[in-house]
Every structure is written in C-alpha cells, then in structure tokens.
N, C-alpha and C positions, 0 to 999 in steps of 0.2 A: 338677631343673634338665633332666638328658638327655631326662626325657620331653616337658618343656617343647617344647628345641629342634626334638625330634623332631617334633611335632604342626606348630611354623610352619614346618619342611622339606616335611613333608605337605601342606601349606595352601597353600606356593607353590606346589609342583607342579602339585597341582592346576588352581589359580588359571591357571598356564601353559598347562596340559591346553584349559581352556576360550577360553583365549585364542587358542591352535591351532586349538579347532576351527571358533571364530568365524570368523578371518583366512580357514580354506580354504576354508569353504562357508556365503557367507551367505543363508540359505532364513531368511524366515520366515511364519508363522501368516497365513492372514485368511481370515475369513469361514469356518469351519468347517475340520474335521480332513482333510479332503480336496481339499485346494484351498493349493497353497504359494505363492508368490511370488518368482522369483530377478529382480535388477537385470542386465538383460541389454540394451545399446542397442541402438537400430533398428538392422536391417541385417546386425549381428553374429550370429556364429554361436555355435549352443549344444551344450555339451561337458556329457557324460555319461561318468560311468568306471564300470566294474561289475568285481567280482571274484566268484569261488566256489569251494567246493569248498574253504573255509580248514581244515577238518577239526580245529580247536582251536589252530593255533602259531600262535605270534605272533613266534616270531624263526627261522630258520633253523638247521639241527643242526650243529654247529661242525666237522662232519668231510667238510661236502660239498667237492668238487674246486671248485663254480664258484656260490658260496654264494648262494641268488636269495630274495626275498621278506623276510619279517618288517618290523612295527610301525615301524623307525627308517626302513628305507628307502622305506617305502610315504610316510611321512609327509614324506620328501625330494620326491618324487614328486609329491605334493598341493601341497607349496609352490610347486613349480615350474610346476605349470600353473595355479596364480591368478594367478601372476604375469605368465605367457606369456597367459594367456585369460582369467582372472578367475575369477567363482564358477561352480559346475557342479554339477552331480547326481551324487551318490556310493550308488551300489547295491550289493548282492549276490543271487547267485542259489542261495544255499542250502547247507546241511552246513556252515557256520560254525562249530559251538561243538565236535562232536568225533569223532573219526580213526574211529569204527566206530557201527554201530546199538545197541551195548551198551557198557554202562560194567561192566567187572568190578568184582568186591566190593574185592576188594586194592587198589585204587587209584582208588577214586570218591573220596579225597578230592581227590587233586593234582589228576585229569581233572576235575572241579568247580570246582575254582579254577580252573584255567586256562581254562576256560570263560568263567570268570562275569568273569576281569581281560581275555579276548578282548573281549569286549563290551564292557567300560569302555574299554578302545583303541579299539576302530572307533568307538564313539561319539564320543570325541574325535578322530579322524580325519576324522569328518564324515558316517559312515555314515548314509544316512538312509531306503532303502527296502529290504525283503528279502522273501524268497519261505521258506518254510520246507523244508528240505530233511527225507530220513531220518534222515541223522544227526542231525539236530540233535534229536529228539526221544529220545534214546541214555538220559535220562532221565525220559522221558514228558512228557505236553502239558501239565501244570502247570506242570514247574521250568522248561520252556521260555518258556511263558507269561509266568510273573512276570518271569524274569530277564530277557527281552526288553525288556518292559509297559516293567521300569522305568529301558531303558536311553534310551527316547523313538523307538527304530528304531520307523519301520511296518512292520509286516508285511503284504503283500498275497497275498490268496489267494480268485481267484473261485470257485473250488469248493469253499469250505468247507463242512462241513454246519453246517445250526443250532443244532445242538445240542452241536457240539464245543469243547471247552476251551482253546481258542484265542484270542485277540481278534484279530482279523485284518479289512482291509478289502477288499474285491474289486479297488478302482483308486485310485489318486489322479491329481491333476492338477495339473501347475507351470504357470503361467505367467511365463515367460522372457523380460521385457520383451513385446513384441507377439506373443510363438512360444507356441503351447500345448500339452505334453503329457500327456498322458494316458497311464500306466504303471499294466498289468493283472499282477497275479499268478498266478501258476496251478500245478499240482502234476500229475502223474500218480499217480494213485493206488496204480497195479500194482510201483512200486519202491517204496513200504513195507513194511515188513515187515505180517503178515496183522491183529496187533492194532490197530492204528494206520489200517489203508485207510476205516475208515468213518468215520473224520473228514472224509472229502473226498467231496463227491457227481460226478457226469459233468464231466470235466472239458471236455468240446464243448459242451454244456447252460451249463455254465457262463461259459464266454467270453463263449457268442453276450448271455448276460444280460448280462454285462459289455459288450460292444459294443454294446449297444442301449439302455444305458445313459448312455456316454459321447456317443452321438453325439444322446440326445436333454438332453446336456448343452452340446451347440454343437460338436460335432467335425463337421468336414468336409474330406472326403476328397480335395476339389479346390483346399481354403485351403493354400498352399504354407505357412505358418507351423505349421500342425497335425500331429501324430505320435501315433501310438498305438503303443508299444513293449510286449511282451509280455515279462515276466520269469519265466522258467519255470526249474521244477524237475521235467523229465520225459524227459530224453535226448534226445538229436540226431534220430533218426530217428522217433519221437512227434511230436518238434516240426515236423518237416518235412512230416511227412501233416495233423498239424491245421490248419495254415497256409495248405496250400497253394487251398482253398477262399475264404477269410478276406482277402482283398485290401485290406483297411482298414490292417491289420497293416505295419506299417513294416520293425520290425525285431525279432527275437529274441534275446535275452541269456540264452541259454540253460544248463543245468545237469546234474549227475546224471552224465553222460555221460564226461564229463571230453573232450570231440571241442577237441584243437586246431585251431581256427581263423587262421591267419593273414590268408588273404582271403572274405569272407563266400561263405556258400554261399547258393543262392539256392532257394526254393518259390514258383513263383508269384512274385507279384507282391513278396515278403516277402524279407528281405536275413535270416539266421538266423550267430549267432558266438558261441563261446564260448573260455574260457581255461583254461588247466591250474589244477592246485591249489595252495593254502599260498602264494596271493598270489605265487607265480611270474611271475606276468606279470598283466595289468591290461588291458583292456579299454578302449578310448577313441574315442567315436562323435562324429563334428562334426557337428551336423545344420545344415544351410542354410538359414534361413525366409524367403529371398531369391527362390531358384530351384528351392524344393521337396527331395522325398526322392531325389530322384535326383541329385540333388547332393552327398548326404550324403557323409562320410567316415568311416572305419574306421583302426584302426590299433591294434597292440599295443604294449603298454610294456613294457619285460623289466627288472622291480626287482629291478640288482643291489645288492649291499650299499653300494660306495661312493655310492650315492645319498643316502643319509641323511644327507649332508652337504649336501645343499640344503634344509635347513634349520636354522639356526644359531642359537643353541642347538636342539638339537632336545630337547625334552620327552621321545621315546620313548624316549631310550637310559636314561636313568636310571629309565624304568619299563619297559624288560625287565631290569635291572638289579634292582629290587626283588623283581621277579614271578621272578626266577630261585631267588633268594634263598628267597622262600616255597615255591615248589615243592621245593625241594631238602630246607627242613624238614617237609614232609607226606611225600614220599618217602619221608625216614627213618622217620618215624612210620608208615606203612605197612608199611614192611621190617619193622621191631621185632616189627608185630603178627603178620608172616606165622607158619605153623606148618608146620612142613618135619619130615617123618617121615626119623629119622637112620638109619645103614647101618653098617656097616661094612669097607666097600670103600676101598682105598689111594686116595689122591687121586691126579689129575694129578700125575706129576712137572714141574717147571717146566722153562725151556728150558736153566737151567744143567746141568741134572741131562744133559742130550743134550749140551752142550757141551764138557764134559768128557771124551768121546772123537770127538765130531765136529768139531774145530777149526775147520780152515776152512770149512765150512756153518755155525757160531757166529759168525766174523767176519762172513760176507756175509750174513745175518740181523743182528745188531747194527747194520750199514750202513744197511736197510732203515727205513722209517717202519713193518713192523709189530712192531719190537723196543721201540717208543715210542709204541704206538698209544696208550693210556690218556690220556696226558700229552695230547693232543687235547682230551678231556674235560674233566680240570682247567684247561686254559686258557679253555674257552666256558663253564663253572662247569655241568656237565651229570654231575659224575662219580657223582651219586646217581639220574640215569636209567636204568632197566633196559632199556630199550628202546635207547639208544645203547649201554651197557655189553656188551650181548651181540657186537655186532661188534668192541668194541675187549679184550675177553680171550677166558679160554678156559675152556672148562665152565659156563657159565650155567647153571643148573635143570637142570645133569645130576648123576646119584647121583656121580661121581667130583670132580666140581666145589666149586660153588658156589650161593648161593641168594637173596644180599643185598649190595648195596652193602658195606657193612660188613665183609660176610666173602670179600672179592676178598685180601685178604692174613689172614695170619695170624700173629700176634708168640707169642712165649714167653709163657705164660701168667703172669697176676698170683700173686704171693705164695699159697699155701695157704692162709696163717691168716686172709688179707682175709673178712670181711665179704662175702655174695655182691655185693650191691647198691656196695660200695666197691671191688669189684675190678672188676665193670663199669662204673663211672668211672672208674678206671685204666687199663683198658685202649683204652676211647675217647677220654683225652685222649693216651696213646701211642700209638694209630693216628693222630689229629691232626696229634701233632705230626710223626709219618712222614713222611704226606702234607705239609706245612707243608715238610721238609726235601728232599722230592723236588722239589716246586716251585721253589726256590731254586736247586737246582742243576743242572734245565734252564732257569732264567733267565725261567722263568713269571710271576716278579712284575715284569719290570720292563715299562716302558711302551711301548717297542718290540718286543717279544718278536715271536719269529715263530712258525708254525706248523712242525708238522714233518717237512711234506712238503718246504718251503723250504730245509729245516735242511741243510748238505752229508753225504754218507755219511760223512765225518770227524767231522762233531759230533752224528750221532747214535751213532756207534760211541763216542763219548766219554761221553754219556752215559748210554746202555746199560750201558757197563763201570762207571759209578761209580755206577750206580743198582745194579746187582750186589753190588757190594762195599757198600755201604749194606744191599741187605739182609742181607748176613754181618755186620754190625756190630750191625745191629739185632735179631738172631734170628730174622730171617723164616723159618718152616721151610715156608709155603705162599704162593706170591704168582700169582694170576689174572689178574693184569694183561698188558697187550699180548697181540698176536695171536702165539703164541706155535706150537711144533715140530707141536705133536699138534691144532692147529687144522688142518693139514692131513694130519700123520701119522698113521697106525695104529700101533701097539703093540702088541704083549705087556706082559700086568702084572707078564710073569716077564722082559724084558728089560732086560740083554746077556744075562743067565745061561742062559736058558734055549737047549739044543741046537737046537731048530727055530724056524719061528715059523711058526704056525698062520694059517692066513686070509692068509698072504703074497699080494698084487695083483702081478699083472703089469702092465707100463707104462702100456699101453693103459686098464686099469681104476682104475689108480692116478691115472692123467692126469685122466680121468672125473671120480673122486671130488673132488680138488681144484679141478678145475674148477667141479664144482656146490657148494661149499664156498664159492669166490671170491664164486660166483651170487648169493649165499643174504643178501652182506651190498654189492657191488658191484651194484644195483639199477638200473636209468635214474633213477630219483629221485637218489641216491649218486652217481653217478658216468655221468651222462649222455655222455660223451665216451668211453665204452664201447661206445655204441649208435650203430646207424642210424637212420637218420630216413628218413620218407615222404616222397612227393611235397608233401603237406599240413602236414609240420612234426611228426605221430606218432609217438609213440618206435617205433623200429622193433625190428628181431630184431639179436643180439648181433653187433658188430663183431668175425669170427674173426679177422682179422690182425690187429685192434689187440689183443686179447685175446690172444695166441700173442705176438705180442712183448716184451706188459708179463709173460707167464706164463715166457718165459725168461728177463726181467730179474730178478725175484723169485726165481725159481729156486734152489735150493742147488745149488753146488757138485759135481759128483759123488762118493761117497762110495768110498774107497778103503781096504779095511779092512790096520791095519799088521800 
C-alpha cells in the first residue's frame, strides 16, 4: 500500500512538472528538428532567457548570506516572465552538469545523480537549447550525449567534428510569430582538456559554415525581424575577437569565463553578454522585431530565493526535497565505502576542552554563529555533504580530525559483546537519535525556524550550552561539528601542560594565519558582501575595511592568565 501511494505521488509530481514546463515555454516542433515555432503576436517583442556554468547545482548552499539561484527560484522567475511577456526561449551556455572537468571516484554516484536530476529539472523548466561546456564532459562524451539526448534538450555546436560521439545540430531556427531567430552554437576547443579537443573543429570555419547555411535558409541582415544569436562556450576574449568581422551576428550569449556583464559589451556591430554561475543571475534579451536590432534591450535577473513564490504551488520545491534526500543517501554510501589509513595521533580536542580554562573567550564564542555552524547544514539537509561540512566543522580529512560525515561525532562504543554488524547498526541508531535530539533542541523542526545568523547572541549561547550538556549526557568523546577554537588557533598537543609553546606566532603572523583560514570558506561566492566589485560588477578584491570590522567582532576577548 505504501509503495502504491508513493507511485501515485510521484506520478502526480511528474504531471505537475510537465504541466509547468508546457505553461512556461510553449514551443512546438514544425517541419524538421531545426525549426521551432513560438506564438508571438505581430509587433510584440520576443524574449530570450539564458544561464550558464550552473555546475551541477540544483539549489543554493544553505550557508550563503544572501542565497541566489536554485531551481525553485528559477521556476518562479520563469513563471512571472510568462505571465508578464508570454512565451520565451530558454538557453544555456554550457558547464551545466558538473563542478569540475573530472568526477572523483569517491563521489561518482552522488555527482552523477545530481547531474542527471539537474537535467530533469531544467527540462521541466523549459530549457530548449544548450551548447556543450568542458565540465559537461567530465564523465565522457557518451554519458553527456545519452543524458541530454534523453531529455529532449537540443545541443548546438557548429564546429563539432563529424566523428564525435555527441549528437548535435550546428544551428536552430525559431519562428516567433513574424520574427525569425537563428541560434548558432559554438565552442573553443582550447578550453577543453586535451583528450576532448579532437571532438571539435576550427571554430571560425564552423561558424562561417553555419552563417552560410542560415543565409541560405532565408536570413536577411536588412530584415528587422531577423536575428542571429551565437550561443558560445569559448570565453569573453575569444568571442570578441571571433565576431569582430562577422556583423550579421546580433548577440553573443557567452560562457566559460563567467564574465559578469551588466551592460552589453560591443565588438564591431555585435553585442556580447555573460552571466555569473549557478543560476545566480539569468540574462534576459528583449528583441524588437519592429525597429530592428539597434532597439533590442537587455537586462539581468537576480535570482533571489524569495522569487520561488512566483509560482504557487511550485513543483520544484518538492523536487529539491526529494533530490536532497537521495543525494544524502548516496553520499552516505560513498563515505561508508571510503578506505582511510588509521593513525595513533590524538584527536583535536573540542571547544569545551579550551573553555574550561578560557571562560570569557568561550562565552564570546558561544554567542557567535561559529559555535552552532553545523546546525545550518542540518537545517538545509546538507549534513552529509562533505563540500559543505569542511567549512562547518573542525578537522575534516586531517589526521587528527575525521574523514566522513558519520564520524563527525564519536559516541561511547556499543557493548563489546555485540556482533560487529549489530554494533554498527546500534551505533548508527544512536547517532540518528543524537542528531534528532540536537535538531529539536535548536528548534530546527519548527516550520518557522530561522537560520543561525538571524538568532540573537543570547539564543546562540543558550543552544551552544545546551549542546555541550547534551554531549556529556550522551557520552560524546569527540565532536568536530561547528567552527571551533582550533579552526583559528594553533595548539601544541601538550597544551596546557607544556612549559613552553614551540611555534608560538607573533600577533601579525597569527592574524594572517587566521585571515587565511577565514577566506578559505568566506569566498566571494559564499560571502559576497566581504568583497568589492569592479565597475562592471565583477568580483573584486577583499574589502579590507569590512574584513577588519568583522575580524574585530568575531575575535575573542584578550586572554589574561589567572
């Protein structure tokens, strides 16, 4: 009965997804695979929306200060675009599937599933055309081809080699009412790893051949209703040089270099635009079929998390919930299969070990978000994600720390008389019970629970102290959760009983050491408010004034030996 109910629910969800996709982007095939039709009334603008370098991300990390992106928010944006303007063309400039150009063996299952499910989600959002990026081939061309081909998304590459194992078209045509839009795909082989470069031919020759074909198909540069859009995964500098002598190309939607272009950049008669990665921003082009390309308009859509409310009910919300659940299961399997060398080094002592002597510093720390940082992952259902855990814990992959999510706490061992399999199950059950207790204690199970940064210092102090009490009651002898004292400070293994502290750093060197540790996690992506922006809106240098103020705020009171 339970299985039957689950199938009914999943079927309903799938129907909701397909309905959402059809509602968002009504494009129907006519007369061959390269020609599409979109219903746009005479004289009305034609809308194109594009993203790029999504890098396998379906939802924003739960620890970002100002979360952007995520499929639910994109769904809300696209729904509101449909209501305001009508149908549109949705495109992607490559690097959709993976965060790098190789998939490590130890995380192959989870990253593969994440890529597969992302494509399903993008399909339901109405993605119609894409170009292949270098990160898209992380599991090889056959995997990419099979995955994207099954989704119905059309891959466009004008310079694909004839013997390449990827099914592509050089260009596509969309008839949007009286307007005619040609979309040409192109990649720069040099951005790919050497073993993949042979899949592509010379981009200039491929582009010229595609331009010749679209002219033969009826494109006219003098017709205000006609446009050529280049969908490129080549980098900004390459694109600018490429289109300089090809004036028929009206717009370039670029990828790979992730240049954040708020205002279109011109090269000859062509306008070039790019957006930042991970669906944080979408590019929105408004084509004017009456007055021609000089009257086209472009803007950026910032994909804020609250925009998911633009579609109600939003099918991507339960989609992401199920996605997180399955990813967590796969990550647990991967981490269980890890083979790690054992050692006899003492484990990092927990913060409570330091607080016994450093009470004023301990109270200050307990009031900060660092002391309850791991709760952010519990709240976001990312507690098995090692990429996230490394910045919300102490000692991941360190010989004195831990190596997998299940080892972030160590409880007292089960009865020695129990068989190994029973002891393992008992240990897992105890840990599950432990985290359930911690979640309830922090109020994470309440529907209106707020993030740790939005809690008051007094609330964080209360949670942190209660957590320490719970650890004593649960016989926890190692707890690496949260950003602790030794994330920032060095300590001799003999401290506090050694007569001298070898390697003690002077104030300036110590500050630089702590600053470096801060910036490993507080990157531009995670903490954009820490950084300056260039005139073009690109990530700039660290805002030293901002950092100094935050450093002073988070720093512990001066220790005075009693």
